[in-house]
Each structure stands twice: as C-alpha cells, then as structure tokens.
C-alpha positions in Angstrom: 50.2 -25.5 17.5 46.5 -25.7 18.0 45.5 -25.8 21.7 43.4 -28.7 22.9 40.3 -26.4 23.2 40.8 -25.3 19.7 41.2 -28.9 18.5 37.9 -29.8 20.2 36.2 -26.9 18.5 37.6 -27.9 15.1 36.6 -31.6 15.5 33.0 -30.5 16.1 33.0 -28.7 12.8 34.0 -31.9 10.9 31.4 -34.5 10.1 31.0 -37.5 12.5 32.8 -39.8 10.1 35.9 -37.6 9.9 35.9 -36.8 13.6 35.9 -40.5 14.5 38.7 -41.1 12.0 40.8 -38.2 13.3 40.5 -39.4 16.8 41.7 -42.9 15.9 44.5 -41.3 13.9 45.6 -39.2 16.9 45.7 -42.3 19.0 47.7 -44.4 16.5 50.1 -42.3 14.4 53.0 -39.8 14.5 54.3 -38.5 11.2 56.8 -35.8 12.0 59.8 -36.2 9.7 62.8 -35.7 12.0 66.1 -34.3 10.8 69.3 -35.1 12.6 68.4 -33.5 15.9 68.5 -34.6 19.5 70.0 -34.1 22.9 73.8 -34.3 23.1 73.7 -37.0 25.6 71.6 -39.2 23.4 73.5 -39.9 20.2 70.9 -42.2 18.6 69.5 -40.6 15.4 65.8 -40.0 15.1 66.0 -40.4 11.3 65.3 -44.1 11.6 61.7 -43.2 12.7 60.9 -41.5 9.4 57.6 -43.2 8.3 58.9 -46.7 8.7 56.1 -49.3 8.4 57.6 -51.4 11.1 57.6 -48.7 13.8 55.3 -49.9 16.7 52.1 -48.1 17.5 53.5 -47.1 20.9 56.5 -45.4 19.2 54.1 -43.6 16.8 52.0 -42.4 19.7 55.1 -41.1 21.4 56.0 -38.7 18.6 52.6 -37.4 17.6 52.4 -33.6 18.1 48.9 -32.6 19.1 49.1 -29.7 21.6 51.5 -27.3 23.2 53.4 -27.2 26.5 55.1 -24.3 28.3 58.9 -24.7 28.7 58.5 -24.6 32.5 56.5 -27.8 32.4 58.7 -29.6 29.9 61.4 -32.1 30.7 64.6 -30.9 28.9 65.9 -34.5 28.3 62.7 -35.1 26.2 63.0 -32.0 24.0 63.9 -32.3 20.3 64.3 -29.7 17.6 63.9 -29.7 13.8 64.6 -27.2 11.1 61.5 -27.6 9.1 62.2 -25.2 6.3 64.7 -22.5 5.2 64.0 -19.3 3.2 66.8 -18.0 1.1 65.0 -15.3 -1.0 67.0 -12.5 0.6 70.4 -14.2 0.7 73.0 -13.2 1.7 71.4 -10.2 3.5 69.1 -12.5 5.4 68.4 -16.2 5.9 65.3 -17.4 7.7 65.2 -20.7 9.5 61.9 -22.1 10.6 62.3 -24.5 13.5 60.0 -26.8 15.6 60.8 -27.5 19.2 58.8 -30.4 20.7 59.0 -33.2 23.2 58.6 -37.0 23.0 55.3 -36.8 24.8 53.7 -35.1 21.8 53.8 -31.4 22.5 55.2 -28.3 20.8 57.3 -26.5 23.4 56.5 -22.8 23.8 57.9 -19.7 25.6 61.6 -20.1 24.7 62.0 -16.9 22.6 60.6 -13.4 22.3 57.9 -12.1 22.4 56.7 -15.0 24.6 59.7 -14.5 26.9 62.0 -11.4 27.3 65.2 -13.0 25.9 66.6 -15.8 23.7 69.0 -17.1 26.3 68.2 -20.8 25.4 69.5 -20.3 21.8 73.2 -20.5 22.3 74.6 -21.8 19.0 74.3 -21.1 15.3 77.0 -22.2 12.8 77.4 -22.8 9.1 79.7 -25.3 7.5 80.9 -24.0 4.2 83.0 -26.5 2.3 86.0 -27.1 4.5 85.4 -24.3 6.9 83.1 -23.5 9.8 81.7 -20.1 10.5 80.0 -19.1 13.8 77.1 -16.7 13.4 77.5 -14.3 16.3 74.4 -12.2 15.7 71.0 -13.8 15.1 67.4 -13.0 16.1 64.8 -15.6 17.3 61.1 -14.9 17.1 58.5 -17.3 18.4 55.1 -17.7 16.7 52.2 -19.5 18.3 48.4 -19.4 18.8 48.4 -15.7 19.7 49.9 -14.8 16.3 47.1 -14.6 13.7 49.2 -14.8 10.6 47.1 -14.9 7.4 48.2 -17.6 5.0 47.3 -18.2 1.3 47.5 -22.0 0.7 46.9 -23.9 -2.5 46.4 -27.7 -2.3 47.2 -29.3 -5.6 46.5 -33.0 -6.2 47.9 -35.3 -8.9 44.8 -36.9 -10.5 46.8 -39.2 -12.9 46.2 -42.9 -12.9 49.0 -43.7 -10.4 47.2 -41.8 -7.6 43.8 -43.6 -8.0 44.3 -45.8 -5.0 44.7 -42.9 -2.5 41.9 -40.6 -3.6 39.8 -41.5 -0.5 42.7 -40.7 1.8 43.4 -37.4 0.0 39.7 -36.5 0.1 39.5 -37.1 3.9 42.8 -35.4 4.6 41.8 -32.3 2.6 38.6 -31.9 4.5 40.4 -32.2 7.8 43.0 -29.6 6.6 40.3 -27.1 5.6 38.5 -27.5 8.9 41.7 -26.5 10.7 41.9 -23.1 8.8 41.7 -19.9 10.7 39.3 -17.1 9.5 42.0 -15.0 8.0 43.4 -17.8 5.8 42.7 -18.3 2.2 42.6 -21.9 0.8 42.4 -23.0 -2.8 42.1 -26.5 -4.2 43.3 -27.7 -7.6 43.8 -31.0 -9.4 45.9 -31.9 -12.4 46.4 -34.6 -15.0 47.7 -33.3 -18.4 45.2 -30.4 -17.7 45.0 -28.2 -14.6 41.7 -27.6 -12.9 41.1 -25.0 -10.3 38.3 -26.5 -8.3 38.2 -24.0 -5.4 39.6 -20.5 -5.8 41.5 -18.8 -3.0 38.5 -18.3 -0.6 38.2 -17.6 3.1 34.8 -19.1 3.9 35.4 -22.6 5.3 31.9 -23.9 4.6 31.9 -22.7 0.9 35.4 -24.3 0.4 34.3 -27.6 1.9 31.0 -27.8 0.0 32.6 -26.8 -3.3 35.4 -29.3 -2.7 33.0 -32.2 -1.9 30.9 -31.6 -5.0 33.8 -31.4 -7.5 36.8 -33.3 -6.0 36.5 -36.6 -7.9 35.9 -35.0 -11.3 38.5 -35.1 -14.0 40.8 -38.1 -13.3 43.1 -39.1 -16.2 46.3 -40.8 -17.2 48.9 -38.2 -17.9 50.7 -36.0 -15.3 51.7 -32.3 -15.9 53.3 -31.8 -12.5 55.5 -28.8 -13.4 52.8 -27.0 -15.3 50.4 -27.5 -12.4 52.8 -25.9 -9.9 53.3 -22.9 -12.2 49.5 -22.5 -12.6 49.1 -22.9 -8.8 51.5 -20.0 -8.3 49.4 -17.9 -10.7 46.5 -18.4 -8.2 48.2 -16.0 -5.8 46.7 -13.0 -7.4 47.3 -9.3 -6.8 44.5 -9.2 -4.2 46.7 -11.2 -1.9 49.2 -8.8 -0.3 53.0 -9.5 -0.6 53.2 -9.7 3.2 50.9 -12.8 3.3 52.9 -16.1 3.3 52.1 -18.1 0.2 52.2 -21.9 0.4 51.6 -24.7 -2.2 51.0 -28.3 -1.0 51.5 -30.8 -3.8 50.4 -34.4 -3.6 52.0 -36.5 -6.3 54.3 -39.4 -7.1 56.8 -36.9 -8.7 56.5 -38.2 -12.2 55.9 -35.7 -15.1 55.1 -37.0 -18.6 53.4 -33.9 -20.1 54.7 -30.5 -18.9 56.3 -27.9 -21.0 57.5 -26.1 -17.9 61.1 -26.7 -16.8 62.0 -27.5 -13.2 64.4 -24.5 -13.1 61.5 -22.2 -14.1 59.5 -23.5 -11.1 62.3 -22.9 -8.6 63.2 -19.5 -10.0 59.5 -18.3 -10.0 58.9 -19.6 -6.5 61.9 -17.8 -5.2 60.9 -14.5 -6.9 57.3 -14.7 -5.7 58.2 -15.9 -2.2 56.2 -19.2 -2.5 57.0 -22.1 -0.2 56.2 -25.5 -1.8 55.5 -28.5 0.4 55.6 -31.8 -1.5 54.0 -35.1 -0.4 55.0 -38.3 -2.1 52.9 -41.4 -1.6 53.8 -45.1 -2.3 56.9 -45.1 -4.5 57.5 -41.5 -5.5 60.3 -39.9 -7.4 62.0 -38.8 -4.2 64.8 -36.7 -5.8 62.4 -34.5 -7.7 59.9 -34.0 -4.9 62.7 -33.3 -2.4 64.4 -30.8 -4.7 61.2 -28.8 -5.3 60.6 -28.6 -1.5 64.2 -27.9 -0.5 64.9 -25.1 -3.1 61.6 -23.3 -2.4 61.8 -23.2 1.4 59.2 -26.0 1.9 59.5 -29.5 3.2 59.2 -33.0 1.6 57.0 -35.6 3.3 56.8 -39.3 2.2 53.9 -41.4 3.2 53.6 -45.2 3.0 50.1 -45.7 4.2 46.8 -43.8 3.8 46.8 -43.0 7.5 50.1 -41.4 7.3 49.0 -39.4 4.3 46.1 -38.0 6.1 48.2 -37.2 9.2 50.7 -35.3 7.0 47.8 -32.9 6.1 47.4 -32.1 9.7 51.2 -31.7 10.4 51.7 -29.3 7.5 49.0 -26.9 8.8 50.2 -27.2 12.4 53.7 -26.4 11.3 52.5 -23.1 9.8 51.1 -22.1 13.2 53.8 -23.0 15.8 57.4 -22.3 15.0 60.5 -20.3 15.8 61.9 -18.0 13.1 65.7 -17.5 13.3 67.0 -14.7 11.1 70.6 -13.7 10.4 73.0 -12.4 7.8 74.6 -15.3 6.1 78.2 -15.7 5.2 78.8 -15.4 1.5 79.4 -18.8 0.0 77.9 -20.1 -3.3 77.4 -23.7 -2.5 75.9 -26.0 0.2 75.5 -24.4 3.6 75.1 -26.9 6.4 73.5 -25.1 9.4 73.9 -26.3 13.0 71.7 -24.8 15.6 71.7 -25.4 19.4 69.5 -25.0 22.4 70.9 -25.1 26.0 68.8 -26.1 28.9 71.7 -26.4 31.4 71.5 -30.1 31.9 70.8 -30.9 28.2 72.0 -29.5 24.9 69.8 -30.0 21.8 71.5 -29.8 18.4 69.8 -29.7 15.0 71.1 -29.6 11.4 69.7 -28.1 8.3 70.9 -27.4 4.8 70.4 -24.9 2.0 72.1 -24.4 -1.4 73.2 -21.1 -3.0 75.2 -22.6 -5.8 74.9 -20.8 -9.2 73.4 -23.9 -10.7 70.6 -25.6 -9.0 68.3 -28.5 -10.0 67.0 -28.4 -13.5 69.8 -26.4 -15.1 70.4 -27.0 -18.8 73.0 -26.7 -21.5 73.4 -23.0 -22.5 72.6 -21.9 -19.0 75.2 -19.4 -17.8 76.2 -17.5 -14.7 78.6 -14.8 -13.6 81.1 -15.3 -10.8 82.9 -12.6 -8.8 86.5 -13.8 -9.4 88.9 -10.9 -8.9 92.4 -10.2 -10.4 94.9 -7.4 -9.7 95.1 -4.6 -12.3 96.7 -5.8 -15.5 97.3 -9.3 -13.9 96.0 -12.7 -14.7 96.7 -14.2 -11.2 93.6 -14.9 -9.2 93.5 -12.8 -6.0 93.7 -14.7 -2.7 90.2 -13.5 -1.6 88.7 -15.1 -4.7 90.2 -18.6 -4.1 87.0 -19.5 -2.1 85.1 -18.9 -5.4 87.3 -21.4 -7.1 86.6 -23.9 -4.2 82.9 -23.4 -4.7 83.1 -24.1 -8.5 85.1 -27.2 -7.8 82.5 -28.4 -5.3 79.8 -27.7 -7.9 81.6 -29.8 -10.6 82.1 -32.6 -8.0 78.4 -32.6 -7.3 77.6 -32.9 -11.0 80.2 -35.3 -12.4 79.0 -34.9 -16.0 79.1 -31.1 -15.9 81.4 -29.4 -18.4 82.0 -25.6 -18.3 83.4 -22.9 -20.5 85.3 -20.3 -18.5 84.9 -16.9 -20.2 87.1 -13.9 -19.4 85.9 -10.3 -20.1 87.5 -6.9 -19.7 86.7 -3.2 -19.9 87.9 -0.9 -22.7 91.0 0.5 -21.0 94.2 -0.7 -22.7 93.1 -1.4 -26.2 91.5 -4.3 -28.0 94.6 -6.5 -28.5 95.9 -6.1 -25.0 92.5 -6.9 -23.5 92.1 -10.0 -25.6 95.4 -11.4 -24.3 94.5 -10.4 -20.7 91.0 -12.1 -20.9 92.6 -15.2 -22.4 95.1 -15.4 -19.6 92.6 -14.8 -16.9 90.3 -17.6 -18.2 93.2 -20.0 -18.4 94.3 -19.0 -14.8 90.9 -19.9 -13.4 91.0 -23.2 -15.4 94.4 -24.1 -13.9 93.1 -23.4 -10.3 90.2 -25.8 -11.0 92.6 -28.5 -12.3 94.6 -28.1 -9.1 91.5 -29.0 -7.2 91.0 -32.2 -9.0 88.7 -31.2 -11.9 89.7 -33.0 -15.1 91.0 -30.7 -17.8 88.6 -32.3 -20.4 85.6 -30.9 -18.5 86.8 -27.3 -18.8 87.3 -24.9 -21.7 88.9 -21.4 -21.3 88.1 -18.5 -23.7 88.8 -14.8 -23.6 86.5 -12.3 -25.1 88.5 -9.1 -24.3 86.4 -6.0 -24.5 84.0 -7.3 -27.2 81.0 -8.2 -25.0 80.4 -5.4 -22.5 77.3 -5.6 -20.2 77.4 -1.9 -19.5 78.7 1.2 -21.3 82.4 1.8 -20.5 81.6 5.4 -19.5 82.3 5.3 -15.7 84.4 3.3 -13.3 81.3 1.6 -11.9 80.3 0.4 -15.3 83.8 -0.6 -16.3 83.9 -2.8 -13.1 80.8 -4.6 -14.3 82.5 -5.4 -17.6 85.6 -6.8 -15.9 84.0 -10.2 -15.1 84.3 -13.9 -15.3 81.4 -15.9 -16.8 80.6 -19.6 -17.1 78.6 -21.4 -19.7 77.3 -25.0 -19.4 78.6 -27.1 -22.3 77.2 -30.4 -21.1 75.4 -31.9 -18.1 
C-alpha cells in the first residue's frame, strides 16, 4: 500500500477540487469487500459490511485501508485477511493466491513473509476442499509485495457509456483522475469507453500528465444507448500490444451494469482469451447491476468483483483497486487435480490469534458461457479390454456429477473412443460398453438418465495416428458433448 508520505505527494499532484474530495472520502468511507475471514475467536462474519448503505460512518472509517503497518506494531486480534484474487492459468502445476492482510484500524500489515522477513512462520495452514474430500497443501511459497517492489503494470480502464450509466459519469470522471494520479512511473494506463462502439480515448501511455489531460479533453464524448460489454472487453485485451512484455501484469478494470445488448462476442471467448493472455479483469457494478455476469467475469479471470451503491463508494473503489495491486501476499503451490470447484482455506497463526480466510476457484471443464455443441475430453480410464471404470477414475465421475448438479438443465452425450488394436467390430462394442458404463456411474450419483446419452465410436474418430503407443493412448479417450443447457 502507498505510504503516508507517498499519499501526500500524490494528493499534491491532484487538483484542489479532487484533493479536497479525496480527503473527505478517506475520512468517511471504507470499501474493502471482505470475504469470509476473521480471527478464530471472533465468529461474526465480515460479509455483512459489504457496501451496505446502513453501515455507520464510524464503521466505514474503521475499515478504510489508507497506509501500512509493520507486524510488530499490529494487534493480532485486529488482523484480518482476504483472498482478493486467484490465478489459475498454470493449473494444476501452479495456483497463485493473492491475499491482503490488514487490521481494523485501516492499515495493510507488512513484514510477515519473505523477502521482508526471513521465513513464513506465520503461514501455518493451506487446504483445499474438493467435493466431499479435504486436501492439505504441505508445500507452498509465500512472497510479500509492497512499496519496495516496483512492479510495472499495464492497466486499461473501460467505462460503459450507455444510457444506464449517465447518472454516475461525474463520479467515474473524478475516480479515474484519482486513479491515474496514483500511478507509478513504470505503469502504463489506457482509458476506453463503449456503447455499441468501442472508443480508445487514451492508449497505453506512461506519462501521467498526458494521460490526465487527454482524458479530461475526451472523456464525456460519445455517450449512447446500446452496450457492447463483451466486445469492449475483447478490444481492451487487444490494447495489450506486443510492446508490453509478457512478464508485465495486465489488468482491465470494467465499469458497467453488466448488461449487454449488442455484442457478437460470447462470454466464453472472453474468459478463454483472458486466461490465455494472462489478463486479470476487475469488474465494478453500480446501482443495480447484473451481479452474476460481473462476478463470473472477475472470478474466472483472476480479478475481483466490486459493487457500489453510492458515488462515493464508486470513487473509493478506484483507489482500492490500485492499492491492491501494490500491497499483497502471493501464495504459490501445486494444486491437487480436481476438475470442479476448489474451496481454499488459508490460515495465519499469531500465537494468541488464528486468522482464517476462504477463497474459491473453478477448474470444471465447462465454465460460464458454454453453449450447445461445446465438447470436452475427460481422462476416465479403463483396464485393457474392459468396460469397467477404474477406481482411480471414480473421482472424475464425481466431478461430472457435480457439474450436472450445478447446471440442472445440462444434458450430455458420453462418447467412447478406442485405438485400432483389436479390429473395427470389437472396438465398436468396447466403446459402446465404456460409454454406457460411465453413464451408469453417473446415474448411481443421482443424475437422471434422461439427461444422458451414451454412444460408442470405436476406432472411427482418431485424434492422432495409431502408429505408436503414445498416440494410441490419445485415441483411447472419453469425450462429452453438450446436447442442451
């Protein structure tokens, strides 16, 4: 987080009007969106504080994070933790959790992990809940990032300019300028707006003064009635050109109500592209947004969803997003292989107090935005010449059952495929039997038979030449096709 001296310097760089507003904001508001974290001796959830309009000003002041505090000066019983985002691009080889540690007096807590201290002794627990089982992660690395780490970021702010956002333009304008004035010299910031058309108003520049002046002169141009949210996110990702190195974190911050009445881009395309390019998308909904869409975009791209109910909260969210990119703890580990919802539990131990925090990520083969005709492979194994599902593949069946329970209208075709050993007629019978075996295991787990269809394709649809054991293994596979959603 920005040190007080740095904050003072930044405030001087902002115009008198915005400095005065920022000061009043710091005195009156706290907008951190808490997950289910807290000390073990205090069971009350912090989730009830999430942007509620009836929270008193004193409570808001209590949780505003404006500066940093060394762990030696912190009171353990006041410390909280939040998993702010999760990156799954390298799953299962590596999962990256990004956590905030803070106290109720408004400080980010520092010096509880390397390299700011020599060990990670405070970090005592990391578990994942996978379906009905719990797995303890015995080996994980914690790395602290703070003011001494000059990480360069490439950030695109993209603002919905459709008619539904008209009433908050002044708040977005003020918050954007405060956001830009917090940037560090190595950062690149771009600004875009969208209705049915996408307008890049500020390219990815480094010069703060040029960004602010260009933004002021063009920001209010181009308001309209339609919203192409998905198209705008795709075009924002295209702004991360080849001149921005792959090692530079890429972030999109989208301000919208989540409604899309114009785009040709599908939601699934956004999520897949963001994962491939390593782009984290933060979404900010104002007023009465489409929470489900905005949350899905953030969750599945390693970002975070914010929801504001007042203009003051909207502006404060700008500040929190930038601060969260500067002060955090990165926890890296090899994840257990499970294709479904992973519920992460992380713990800090300060002797007298234990702080626990939950997070969630999803590795299911079908995520938000899937469509009819989408298909996926699944590593279900059988013994040689057998149609009985091997014991180690039963967890794959559990994952499929969980997926169908999550999407109650989903219907799947189970397809069995073989290599070319044994002849065409034999392999056709074997693939039929294997597909039906998977179907029966799903029915045992409570999935209605009418939602499933089993088909065998024998050796007729190889995905690799049957000229080596490795390629034949690729052809011995189980695939699934979406019939209805």
